[in-house]
C-alpha positions in Angstrom: 118.7 126.7 130.1 120.4 127.6 127.0 121.8 124.2 126.8 118.4 122.6 127.3 116.4 125.2 124.7 119.6 124.3 122.0 119.0 120.2 123.0 115.0 120.5 122.6 115.5 122.2 119.1 118.1 119.9 117.7 115.7 116.7 119.0 112.8 118.2 117.3 114.4 119.0 113.8 115.4 115.4 114.3 111.9 114.8 114.6 110.3 116.4 111.9 113.2 114.9 109.2 112.4 111.7 110.4 108.8 111.8 110.2 109.3 113.2 106.7 111.5 110.4 105.7 109.2 108.1 107.3 105.8 109.3 105.3 108.4 108.6 101.9 109.1 105.3 102.7 105.3 104.3 103.9 104.4 105.6 100.5 106.9 104.1 98.5 105.6 100.5 100.1 102.3 101.4 99.3 102.8 102.0 95.7 104.3 98.6 96.1 102.1 96.9 97.8 99.3 98.4 95.2 101.3 97.2 92.4 101.3 93.5 94.1 97.5 93.4 94.0 97.2 95.3 90.4 99.0 92.0 89.4 97.1 89.6 91.3 94.1 91.2 89.9 95.4 91.0 86.6 96.0 87.4 86.6 92.5 87.2 88.2 90.7 88.2 85.5 93.0 86.2 83.3 92.3 83.1 84.9 88.4 84.6 84.6 88.8 84.9 80.6 90.1 80.7 80.7 87.1 79.8 81.8 85.3 77.1 79.2 88.4 77.2 76.9 90.9 74.0 76.0 93.5 74.6 78.6 95.0 71.9 77.4 95.5 73.6 73.9 96.1 76.6 75.4 99.0 75.4 77.6 100.6 74.1 74.3 100.1 77.3 72.4 101.7 79.3 75.2 104.5 76.6 75.5 105.0 77.2 71.9 105.2 80.8 71.9 107.5 80.9 74.7 110.1 78.6 72.6 109.7 76.5 75.6 110.5 72.6 75.3 107.3 71.2 76.6 109.7 68.1 77.6 111.6 70.5 80.2 110.3 70.2 83.6 108.3 74.0 84.2 106.9 73.6 81.2 105.5 70.3 81.7 104.3 71.3 85.2 102.5 73.9 83.6 100.7 71.9 81.2 99.7 69.4 83.8 98.5 71.9 86.2 96.2 73.5 83.3 95.4 69.9 82.6 93.7 69.2 86.3 91.5 73.0 86.5 88.5 73.0 86.0 85.8 75.8 85.6 85.2 75.4 89.4 88.6 75.6 90.4 89.7 78.7 87.7 86.5 80.9 89.4 87.6 79.9 93.3 90.9 80.7 92.3 89.9 83.9 90.8 88.0 85.3 93.8 90.9 84.3 96.0 93.0 86.8 93.8 90.8 89.5 94.1 90.4 88.8 98.3 94.3 89.3 98.4 93.8 92.3 95.8 91.3 94.2 97.7 93.9 93.6 101.1 96.3 95.1 99.4 94.6 98.1 98.2 93.5 98.4 101.8 96.9 98.2 102.9 98.4 100.3 100.2 95.7 103.6 100.9 96.5 103.2 104.9 99.9 103.3 104.4 99.7 106.0 102.1 97.8 108.2 104.9 99.9 106.8 107.5 97.6 105.0 109.2 98.8 102.4 112.6 97.1 99.9 111.8 98.2 99.4 108.1 101.6 99.7 109.2 100.8 97.1 111.5 99.1 94.8 109.2 102.1 95.2 106.7 104.4 94.3 109.6 102.4 91.2 110.1 101.8 90.6 106.6 104.9 90.9 105.1 106.6 88.8 107.7 104.5 86.8 107.8 106.8 85.3 104.2 109.5 85.3 105.7 110.2 81.8 107.2 108.7 80.6 104.1 110.9 82.7 101.7 113.9 82.0 104.1 113.3 78.0 103.6 112.6 79.1 99.9 116.2 79.8 100.0 117.8 77.3 101.7 116.4 74.7 99.5 118.8 76.5 96.5 119.8 79.8 96.0 118.8 81.6 92.9 118.9 85.3 92.9 115.2 85.7 92.1 114.9 84.2 95.7 117.5 86.6 97.0 116.3 89.9 95.6 112.6 88.7 97.5 114.0 88.2 100.6 115.9 91.1 100.8 113.4 93.2 99.7 110.6 91.7 102.1 113.3 91.6 104.6 114.1 95.6 104.1 110.4 96.7 104.5 109.7 94.4 107.5 112.7 96.1 109.7 111.5 99.6 108.4 107.9 98.9 109.7 110.2 98.0 112.8 111.9 101.2 113.0 108.2 102.9 111.9 106.2 102.1 114.4 109.2 102.3 117.6 109.6 106.0 116.1 106.3 106.2 116.1 105.8 104.8 120.1 109.0 106.9 121.2 107.3 110.1 119.5 104.7 109.6 121.3 106.3 109.2 124.7 107.9 113.0 124.2 
């Protein structure tokens, strides 16, 4: 009887410790998602600020300000993209950025308050990017690509553990 009671106490302590760690991890992911939402929201408002402006001139000024060679690949792509942008396209991109931000903020809220739906949503939204990120890293290695893949993979694996823990703790 004594051994059964001590095993139960040890298991209860382990569950409480894991629950506290789960809460901190979910809140860290929530802050990360909220930060992503905020960055995309700022980008969307920046796109709105470009409406009714000479984007070709803006691209040239930005490239010069950053001391980039306009003949190089990425500055040329940036300049070419802006030359094709219309006010309607900028508005549409700003709207998509707003919708993406709202989704990130809702996800962050749900993770902060440990909602099961948010854990599943975060798992799905993180897992959806993994094949694309792995494909990109297979085309050419860079530390930035590697960092994104590693971070996303850690978040997805952590969420799998949290969801499994939730399932097993419900069964106890």
